[in-house]
KEKE-3310 file (N, C-alpha, C; in steps of 0.2 Angstrom, whole numbers, plus 5000, padded with zeros to 4 digits):
npx = (5004:5010:5017:5008:5002:5008:5007:4993:4989:4995:4988:4975:4977:4980:4968:4960:4965:4963:4949:4946:4953:4958:4948:4937:4944:4947:4934:4929:4938:4934:4921:4922:4928:4918:4907:4913:4914:4901:4891:4885:4871)
npy = (4994:5006:5010:5014:5025:5038:5042:5041:5051:5062:5063:5065:5078:5085:5084:5091:5104:5106:5106:5117:5128:5128:5123:5132:5145:5142:5141:5154:5161:5156:5160:5174:5176:5171:5180:5192:5189:5192:5183:5180:5184)
npz = (5000:5003:4991:4982:4988:4987:4973:4973:4982:4976:4964:4969:4974:4963:4956:4964:4963:4949:4948:4956:4951:4938:4929:4931:4927:4914:4909:4911:4902:4890:4889:4889:4877:4869:4871:4867:4853:4848:4848:4860:4872)
capx = (5000:5014:5020:5003:5000:5011:5004:4986:4989:4996:4982:4969:4978:4979:4961:4957:4968:4960:4942:4945:4956:4960:4942:4934:4947:4946:4927:4929:4941:4930:4915:4924:4929:4911:4904:4916:4913:4895:4887:4881:4865)
capy = (5000:5012:5011:5017:5030:5044:5044:5043:5058:5067:5063:5069:5085:5088:5084:5096:5110:5107:5107:5123:5134:5128:5123:5139:5150:5141:5143:5161:5164:5154:5164:5180:5176:5170:5186:5197:5188:5194:5177:5180:5188)
capz = (5000:5003:4985:4979:4992:4985:4967:4974:4985:4971:4960:4973:4975:4956:4954:4968:4960:4943:4949:4959:4948:4931:4925:4931:4924:4907:4907:4910:4896:4884:4889:4887:4870:4866:4872:4863:4846:4847:4848:4866:4872)
cpx = (5004:5017:5014:5000:5002:5008:4996:4985:4990:4991:4976:4971:4978:4972:4958:4959:4964:4953:4941:4948:4956:4953:4938:4937:4947:4939:4926:4932:4937:4924:4916:4925:4923:4907:4907:4915:4906:4890:4883:4875:4866)
cpy = (5006:5014:5015:5024:5037:5046:5045:5049:5063:5068:5066:5076:5088:5088:5090:5103:5111:5109:5114:5129:5133:5128:5129:5144:5148:5142:5150:5164:5162:5158:5171:5181:5175:5176:5191:5195:5190:5189:5177:5184:5195)
cpz = (5000:4996:4981:4982:4989:4978:4968:4977:4980:4966:4963:4973:4968:4954:4958:4965:4953:4943:4952:4955:4940:4927:4925:4927:4916:4905:4906:4904:4890:4884:4887:4879:4866:4866:4867:4855:4844:4846:4855:4866:4874)
residu = (MET:GLN:ARG:ILE:ALA:ALA:PRO:MET:VAL:GLY:GLY:MET:ILE:ALA:ALA:LEU:LEU:LEU:SER:MET:PHE:VAL:ILE:PRO:ALA:ALA:TYR:LEU:LEU:ILE:ARG:GLN:LYS:TYR:LEU:ARG:SER:GLY:LEU:GLY:ALA)
# end
């Protein structure tokens, strides 16, 4: 179990960071680009 613990913890931390920072930031960037193109409401 000790050999799998470090990659598992690293994966959980990476998933947390992705879900909290990277995905919302990407969403905002895509949304801004969409609104600036004139396709938004």
